[in-house]
DSSP file (Angstrom, degrees, kcal/mol; ACC not computed):
  #  RESIDUE AA STRUCTURE BP1 BP2  ACC     N-H-->O    O-->H-N    N-H-->O    O-->H-N    TCO  KAPPA ALPHA  PHI   PSI    X-CA   Y-CA   Z-CA
    1    1 A M              0   0    0      0, 0.0     2,-0.4     0, 0.0    35,-0.2   0.000 360.0 360.0 360.0 137.1 -109.8 -140.2  -89.5
    2    2 A N  E     -a   36   0A   0     33,-1.2    35,-2.9     2,-0.0     2,-0.5  -0.868 360.0-164.4 -99.3 129.6 -110.6 -143.6  -87.9
    3    3 A I  E     -a   37   0A   0     -2,-0.4     2,-0.5    33,-0.2    35,-0.2  -0.977  10.3-172.5-111.2 125.2 -111.3 -144.0  -84.2
    4    4 A I  E     -a   38   0A   0     33,-3.1    35,-3.7    -2,-0.5     2,-0.5  -0.954   2.3-172.5-117.7 126.9 -111.1 -147.6  -83.1
    5    5 A I  E     +a   39   0A   0     -2,-0.5     2,-0.3    33,-0.2    35,-0.2  -0.970   7.6 174.7-123.1 124.5 -112.1 -148.5  -79.5
    6    6 A T  E     -a   40   0A   0     33,-2.8    35,-2.7    -2,-0.5     2,-0.4  -0.866  17.2-144.1-126.2 157.6 -111.6 -152.0  -78.2
    7    7 A G  E     -a   41   0A   0     -2,-0.3     2,-0.5    33,-0.2    35,-0.2  -0.964   3.8-158.4-127.8 142.8 -112.1 -153.4  -74.8
    8    8 A H  E    S-a   42   0A   0     33,-2.6    35,-1.2    -2,-0.4     3,-0.1  -0.979  87.7 -13.8-122.0 113.1 -110.1 -156.0  -72.8
    9    9 A H  S    S+     0   0    0     -2,-0.5     2,-0.3     1,-0.2    33,-0.1   0.712 126.1  86.6  62.8  19.9 -112.2 -157.6  -70.1
   10   10 A I  S    S-     0   0    0     31,-0.2     2,-0.5    32,-0.0    -1,-0.2  -0.995  76.7-123.6-143.7 150.4 -114.7 -154.9  -70.5
   11   11 A E        -     0   0    0     -2,-0.3     2,-0.8    -3,-0.1    -3,-0.1  -0.820  24.2-133.3-100.5 135.1 -117.7 -154.3  -72.7
   12   12 A I        -     0   0    0     -2,-0.5    -5,-0.1    -5,-0.1    -7,-0.0  -0.783  27.7-164.5 -85.6 104.4 -117.6 -151.2  -74.8
   13   13 A T     >  -     0   0    0     -2,-0.8     4,-2.2     1,-0.1     5,-0.2  -0.387  31.6-111.8 -85.2 164.5 -121.1 -149.6  -74.4
   14   14 A P  H  > S+     0   0    0      0, 0.0     4,-3.1     0, 0.0     5,-0.2   0.870 117.0  59.7 -65.5 -28.6 -122.5 -146.8  -76.6
   15   15 A A  H  > S+     0   0    0      2,-0.2     4,-2.0     1,-0.2     5,-0.1   0.939 108.6  40.0 -61.7 -46.5 -122.2 -144.5  -73.7
   16   16 A I  H  > S+     0   0    0      2,-0.2     4,-2.0     1,-0.2    -1,-0.2   0.897 115.3  53.9 -72.9 -34.2 -118.5 -144.9  -73.3
   17   17 A E  H  X S+     0   0    0     -4,-2.2     4,-2.2     2,-0.2    -2,-0.2   0.938 111.5  44.4 -54.8 -49.3 -118.0 -144.9  -77.2
   18   18 A S  H  X S+     0   0    0     -4,-3.1     4,-3.0     1,-0.2    -1,-0.2   0.860 112.1  54.4 -74.3 -27.3 -119.9 -141.5  -77.4
   19   19 A Y  H  X S+     0   0    0     -4,-2.0     4,-2.1    -5,-0.2    -1,-0.2   0.862 110.7  44.4 -68.0 -37.1 -117.9 -140.1  -74.4
   20   20 A I  H  X S+     0   0    0     -4,-2.0     4,-2.5     2,-0.2    -2,-0.2   0.883 113.7  51.2 -74.9 -34.5 -114.6 -140.9  -75.9
   21   21 A T  H  X S+     0   0    0     -4,-2.2     4,-0.7     2,-0.2    -2,-0.2   0.960 113.8  45.6 -55.6 -58.1 -115.9 -139.4  -79.4
   22   22 A N  H >< S+     0   0    0     -4,-3.0     3,-1.1     1,-0.2     4,-0.3   0.902 113.7  47.0 -50.6 -50.7 -117.0 -136.3  -77.7
   23   23 A K  H >< S+     0   0    0     -4,-2.1     3,-1.8     1,-0.2     4,-0.4   0.883 104.8  60.0 -63.3 -34.8 -113.9 -135.8  -75.7
   24   24 A F  H >X S+     0   0    0     -4,-2.5     4,-1.9     1,-0.3     3,-0.7   0.636  87.4  75.4 -71.5 -11.4 -111.6 -136.4  -78.6
   25   25 A H  H <X S+     0   0    0     -3,-1.1     4,-1.0    -4,-0.7    -1,-0.3   0.711  85.9  64.7 -67.6 -17.9 -113.1 -133.5  -80.5
   26   26 A K  H <> S+     0   0    0     -3,-1.8     4,-0.7    -4,-0.3    -1,-0.2   0.819 104.4  43.9 -67.0 -34.9 -111.1 -131.4  -78.2
   27   27 A I  H <> S+     0   0    0     -3,-0.7     4,-1.6    -4,-0.4     3,-0.5   0.847 105.9  61.1 -74.7 -34.2 -108.0 -132.7  -79.7
   28   28 A E  H  < S+     0   0    0     -4,-1.9    -2,-0.2     1,-0.2    -1,-0.2   0.735  96.8  62.0 -62.2 -23.5 -109.3 -132.5  -83.2
   29   29 A N  H  < S+     0   0    0     -4,-1.0    -1,-0.2     1,-0.2    -2,-0.2   0.863 107.6  43.5 -69.5 -33.7 -109.6 -128.7  -82.7
   30   30 A H  H  < S+     0   0    0     -4,-0.7     2,-0.4    -3,-0.5    -2,-0.2   0.869 128.4  16.7 -77.9 -33.2 -105.9 -128.5  -82.2
   31   31 A L     <  -     0   0    0     -4,-1.6     3,-0.4     1,-0.1    -1,-0.3  -0.962  47.8-177.3-147.5 122.7 -104.8 -130.7  -84.9
   32   32 A N  S    S+     0   0    0     -2,-0.4    -4,-0.1     1,-0.2    -1,-0.1   0.198  70.3  86.2-106.1  21.3 -106.6 -132.0  -88.0
   33   33 A K        +     0   0    0    -32,-0.0     2,-0.4    -5,-0.0    -1,-0.2   0.166  53.4 132.5 -98.6  13.4 -103.7 -134.3  -89.3
   34   34 A V        -     0   0    0     -3,-0.4    22,-0.2     1,-0.2     3,-0.1  -0.576  37.8-168.4 -71.3 122.9 -104.6 -137.3  -87.3
   35   35 A V        -     0   0    0     20,-2.6   -33,-1.2    -2,-0.4     2,-0.3   0.977  64.7 -26.9 -70.8 -65.4 -104.6 -140.5  -89.4
   36   36 A D  E     -aB   2  55A   0     19,-0.7    19,-2.8   -35,-0.2     2,-0.4  -0.987  53.3-146.8-154.9 159.9 -106.2 -142.8  -87.0
   37   37 A V  E     -aB   3  54A   0    -35,-2.9   -33,-3.1    -2,-0.3     2,-0.5  -0.987   7.2-162.4-130.6 131.7 -106.6 -143.3  -83.2
   38   38 A K  E     -aB   4  53A   0     15,-2.6    15,-1.8    -2,-0.4     2,-0.5  -0.966   7.1-170.6-116.9 123.3 -106.8 -146.7  -81.3
   39   39 A F  E     -aB   5  52A   0    -35,-3.7   -33,-2.8    -2,-0.5     2,-0.5  -0.934   2.5-168.7-107.6 137.1 -108.2 -146.7  -77.9
   40   40 A T  E     -aB   6  51A   0     11,-2.6    11,-2.5    -2,-0.5     2,-0.4  -0.985   2.4-168.9-126.3 127.4 -108.0 -149.8  -75.7
   41   41 A L  E     +aB   7  50A   0    -35,-2.7   -33,-2.6    -2,-0.5     2,-0.3  -0.891  15.4 165.5-110.7 138.3 -109.9 -149.9  -72.4
   42   42 A S  E     -aB   8  49A   0      7,-2.5     7,-3.3    -2,-0.4     2,-0.5  -0.977  32.0-132.9-148.8 161.6 -109.3 -152.7  -69.9
   43   43 A V  E     + B   0  48A   0    -35,-1.2     2,-0.5    -2,-0.3     5,-0.2  -0.975  22.5 177.6-113.5 123.9 -109.9 -153.6  -66.3
   44   44 A E  E >  S- B   0  47A   0      3,-3.0     3,-1.3    -2,-0.5    -2,-0.0  -0.954  73.7 -28.6-132.7 110.5 -107.0 -154.9  -64.1
   45   45 A N  T 3  S-     0   0    0     -2,-0.5    -1,-0.1     1,-0.3     3,-0.1   0.926 125.1 -46.9  43.9  58.6 -107.7 -155.7  -60.4
   46   46 A K  T 3  S+     0   0    0      1,-0.2     2,-0.5    -3,-0.0    -1,-0.3   0.650 114.4 120.2  60.1  17.4 -110.5 -153.1  -60.1
   47   47 A T  E <   -B   44   0A   0     -3,-1.3    -3,-3.0    19,-0.0     2,-0.4  -0.967  59.8-139.6-112.7 130.5 -108.3 -150.5  -61.8
   48   48 A H  E     -BC  43  67A   0     19,-2.8    19,-1.9    -2,-0.5     2,-0.4  -0.776  20.3-163.4 -90.3 125.9 -109.7 -149.0  -65.0
   49   49 A V  E     -BC  42  66A   0     -7,-3.3    -7,-2.5    -2,-0.4     2,-0.5  -0.963   9.4-172.9-117.1 128.1 -107.0 -148.6  -67.7
   50   50 A A  E     +BC  41  65A   0     15,-3.5    15,-2.5    -2,-0.4     2,-0.4  -0.984   8.6 175.6-121.5 127.1 -107.2 -146.4  -70.8
   51   51 A E  E     -BC  40  64A   0    -11,-2.5   -11,-2.6    -2,-0.5     2,-0.4  -0.936   4.1-174.8-126.5 146.4 -104.6 -146.5  -73.4
   52   52 A S  E     -BC  39  63A   0     11,-2.5    11,-2.1    -2,-0.4     2,-0.5  -0.993  14.0-164.0-145.0 142.6 -104.4 -144.8  -76.7
   53   53 A T  E     -BC  38  62A   0    -15,-1.8   -15,-2.6    -2,-0.4     2,-0.5  -0.990  12.2-163.9-122.3 121.5 -102.1 -144.7  -79.8
   54   54 A M  E     -BC  37  61A   0      7,-3.3     7,-2.7    -2,-0.5     2,-0.7  -0.930   9.7-146.7-109.5 128.4 -102.5 -141.8  -82.3
   55   55 A H  E     +BC  36  60A   0    -19,-2.8   -20,-2.6    -2,-0.5   -19,-0.7  -0.832  23.2 177.9 -96.6 115.4 -100.9 -142.1  -85.8
   56   56 A L        -     0   0    0      3,-2.3     3,-0.2    -2,-0.7   -22,-0.1  -0.631  43.8 -97.5-107.9 173.6  -99.7 -138.8  -87.1
   57   57 A P  S    S+     0   0    0      0, 0.0     3,-0.1     0, 0.0    -1,-0.1   0.880 118.7  12.7 -58.4 -43.6  -98.0 -138.0  -90.4
   58   58 A K  S    S+     0   0    0      1,-0.1     2,-0.3    -3,-0.0    -3,-0.0   0.391 131.4  22.5-113.5   4.4  -94.3 -138.0  -88.9
   59   59 A Q        -     0   0    0     -3,-0.2    -3,-2.3     2,-0.0     2,-0.4  -0.970  62.7-127.7-163.4 163.7  -94.8 -139.6  -85.4
   60   60 A D  E     -C   55   0A   0     -2,-0.3     2,-0.5    -5,-0.2    -5,-0.2  -0.986  22.4-152.1-121.8 133.9  -97.0 -141.8  -83.3
   61   61 A I  E     -C   54   0A   0     -7,-2.7    -7,-3.3    -2,-0.4     2,-0.4  -0.919  12.4-172.1-114.9 133.9  -98.2 -140.6  -79.9
   62   62 A H  E     +C   53   0A   0     -2,-0.5     2,-0.3    -9,-0.2    -9,-0.2  -0.969   7.7 169.5-125.4 139.8  -98.9 -143.0  -77.1
   63   63 A A  E     -C   52   0A   0    -11,-2.1   -11,-2.5    -2,-0.4     2,-0.3  -0.987  11.3-167.0-149.0 157.1 -100.5 -142.4  -73.7
   64   64 A Q  E     +C   51   0A   0     -2,-0.3     2,-0.3   -13,-0.2   -13,-0.2  -0.998   6.3 176.5-147.1 138.9 -101.9 -144.3  -70.8
   65   65 A A  E     -C   50   0A   0    -15,-2.5   -15,-3.5    -2,-0.3     2,-0.3  -0.991   6.0-168.0-142.5 148.1 -104.0 -143.4  -67.8
   66   66 A S  E     +C   49   0A   0     -2,-0.3     2,-0.3   -17,-0.2   -17,-0.2  -0.954  16.2 149.5-133.0 156.8 -105.6 -145.5  -64.9
   67   67 A D  E     -C   48   0A   0    -19,-1.9   -19,-2.8    -2,-0.3     6,-0.1  -0.955  56.7-102.0-168.9 165.7 -108.1 -144.7  -62.3
   68   68 A G  S    S+     0   0    0     -2,-0.3     2,-0.4   -21,-0.2   -19,-0.1   0.691 110.0  57.2 -72.0 -18.0 -110.8 -146.4  -60.2
   69   69 A D  S  > S-     0   0    0    -21,-0.1     4,-2.0     1,-0.1     5,-0.1  -0.960  75.8-145.9-121.2 132.5 -113.5 -144.9  -62.5
   70   70 A M  H  > S+     0   0    0     -2,-0.4     4,-3.1     1,-0.2     5,-0.2   0.898 100.1  54.4 -64.7 -43.8 -113.3 -145.6  -66.4
   71   71 A Y  H  > S+     0   0    0      1,-0.2     4,-1.4     2,-0.2    -1,-0.2   0.847 110.0  47.2 -66.2 -32.8 -114.7 -142.1  -67.2
   72   72 A H  H  > S+     0   0    0      2,-0.2     4,-2.2     3,-0.1    -1,-0.2   0.868 110.1  52.7 -72.3 -39.5 -112.0 -140.4  -65.1
   73   73 A A  H  X S+     0   0    0     -4,-2.0     4,-3.0     1,-0.2    -2,-0.2   0.969 111.0  47.3 -64.5 -50.9 -109.3 -142.6  -66.7
   74   74 A I  H  X S+     0   0    0     -4,-3.1     4,-2.7     1,-0.2    -1,-0.2   0.883 110.1  52.0 -54.3 -39.2 -110.6 -141.5  -70.2
   75   75 A E  H  X S+     0   0    0     -4,-1.4     4,-1.4    -5,-0.2    -1,-0.2   0.894 112.3  46.2 -69.6 -40.4 -110.6 -137.8  -69.2
   76   76 A M  H  X S+     0   0    0     -4,-2.2     4,-1.8     2,-0.2    -2,-0.2   0.903 110.6  53.5 -69.5 -40.8 -107.0 -138.1  -67.9
   77   77 A L  H >X S+     0   0    0     -4,-3.0     4,-2.3     1,-0.2     3,-0.5   0.962 108.4  49.2 -61.1 -49.3 -106.0 -139.9  -71.1
   78   78 A I  H 3X S+     0   0    0     -4,-2.7     4,-2.3     1,-0.2    -1,-0.2   0.852 109.8  52.2 -54.9 -35.6 -107.4 -137.2  -73.2
   79   79 A N  H 3X S+     0   0    0     -4,-1.4     4,-1.6     2,-0.2    -1,-0.2   0.829 109.2  49.8 -67.5 -34.8 -105.6 -134.6  -71.2
   80   80 A K  H <X S+     0   0    0     -4,-1.8     4,-1.7    -3,-0.5    -2,-0.2   0.892 111.9  46.9 -66.2 -48.7 -102.4 -136.4  -71.7
   81   81 A L  H  X S+     0   0    0     -4,-2.3     4,-2.8     1,-0.2    -2,-0.2   0.849 108.8  55.9 -63.3 -40.2 -102.9 -136.6  -75.4
   82   82 A D  H  X S+     0   0    0     -4,-2.3     4,-2.3    -5,-0.2    -1,-0.2   0.920 107.5  47.5 -62.5 -44.5 -103.8 -133.1  -75.6
   83   83 A K  H  X S+     0   0    0     -4,-1.6     4,-1.9     2,-0.2    -1,-0.2   0.887 112.8  50.1 -56.2 -41.0 -100.6 -131.9  -74.0
   84   84 A Q  H  X S+     0   0    0     -4,-1.7     4,-2.1     2,-0.2    -2,-0.2   0.843 108.4  52.6 -74.0 -34.0  -98.6 -134.2  -76.3
   85   85 A I  H  X S+     0   0    0     -4,-2.8     4,-2.4     2,-0.2    -2,-0.2   0.930 107.8  51.6 -64.3 -42.9 -100.4 -132.8  -79.4
   86   86 A I  H  X S+     0   0    0     -4,-2.3     4,-2.3     2,-0.2    -2,-0.2   0.884 111.9  45.9 -57.8 -41.0  -99.5 -129.2  -78.4
   87   87 A R  H  X S+     0   0    0     -4,-1.9     4,-2.4     1,-0.2    -1,-0.2   0.910 111.2  52.3 -66.6 -39.1  -95.9 -130.1  -78.0
   88   88 A Y  H  X S+     0   0    0     -4,-2.1     4,-2.0     2,-0.2    -2,-0.2   0.890 109.4  49.9 -62.9 -40.7  -96.0 -132.0  -81.3
   89   89 A K  H  < S+     0   0    0     -4,-2.4    -2,-0.2     2,-0.2    -1,-0.2   0.937 112.1  49.6 -60.5 -47.9  -97.6 -128.7  -83.0
   90   90 A E  H >< S+     0   0    0     -4,-2.3     3,-0.7     1,-0.2    -2,-0.2   0.883 112.1  46.6 -58.4 -43.1  -94.8 -126.6  -81.5
   91   91 A K  H 3< S+     0   0    0     -4,-2.4    -1,-0.2     1,-0.2    -2,-0.2   0.859 119.4  37.0 -66.5 -40.4  -92.1 -128.9  -82.7
   92   92 A H  T 3< S+     0   0    0     -4,-2.0    -1,-0.2    -5,-0.2    -2,-0.2   0.096  88.6 126.2-109.1  20.8  -93.3 -129.3  -86.3
   93   93 A N  S <  S-     0   0    0     -3,-0.7     2,-0.8    -4,-0.2    -3,-0.0  -0.489  73.9-102.3 -74.4 151.6  -94.5 -125.7  -86.6
   94   94 A D        -     0   0    0      1,-0.2     3,-0.5    -2,-0.1     4,-0.2  -0.662  37.8-176.2 -72.6 110.5  -93.2 -123.7  -89.6
   95   95 A H    >>  +     0   0    0     -2,-0.8     4,-0.9     1,-0.2     3,-0.5   0.512  61.6  90.4 -92.7  -3.2  -90.5 -121.4  -88.0
   96   96 A H  H 3> S+     0   0    0      1,-0.2     4,-1.0     2,-0.2     3,-0.4   0.844  85.6  51.8 -63.7 -34.9  -89.7 -119.5  -91.2
   97   97 A N  H 3> S+     0   0    0     -3,-0.5     4,-0.9     1,-0.2    -1,-0.2   0.791 103.5  58.8 -71.5 -21.9  -92.3 -116.8  -90.5
   98   98 A H  H <> S+     0   0    0     -3,-0.5     4,-0.7    -4,-0.2    -1,-0.2   0.772  99.4  56.4 -74.4 -25.3  -90.9 -116.2  -87.0
   99   99 A E  H >X S+     0   0    0     -4,-0.9     4,-0.9    -3,-0.4     3,-0.6   0.886 103.9  55.0 -74.4 -35.4  -87.3 -115.3  -88.4
  100  100 A S  H 3< S+     0   0    0     -4,-1.0    -1,-0.2     1,-0.2    -2,-0.2   0.799 104.4  55.2 -69.6 -27.5  -88.9 -112.5  -90.5
  101  101 A L  H >< S+     0   0    0     -4,-0.9     3,-0.8     1,-0.2    -1,-0.2   0.711  96.9  63.5 -75.3 -22.5  -90.5 -111.0  -87.4
  102  102 A K  H << S+     0   0    0     -4,-0.7    -1,-0.2    -3,-0.6    -2,-0.2   0.866 101.3  50.3 -72.9 -36.9  -87.3 -110.7  -85.5
  103  103 A Y  T 3<        0   0    0     -4,-0.9    -1,-0.2     1,-0.2    -2,-0.2   0.428 360.0 360.0 -84.3   6.3  -85.8 -108.2  -87.9
  104  104 A K    <         0   0    0     -3,-0.8    -1,-0.2    -4,-0.1    -2,-0.1   0.431 360.0 360.0 -90.0 360.0  -88.6 -105.9  -88.0
């Protein structure tokens, strides 16, 4: 899996890069089918914006969060991605095993 972090009007420091990588492990625990992830961090009028696009086998997931603090914007972005991954797993889960449980 590739994690690509780019900055627009902001320098990507090693601290921000390690923060994103550590927070993304939360999502990797839910789903290991992630092909690649692109994070874009930018600053617009003193507002820090974090965007991400995840490429999964059957779908792409996009999320965006903004806040006055970059680390809080990244935290909100990871939480949004986490919720979308949980919905993705529920939707693409194998439902054949659930049918056999109904008749017992």
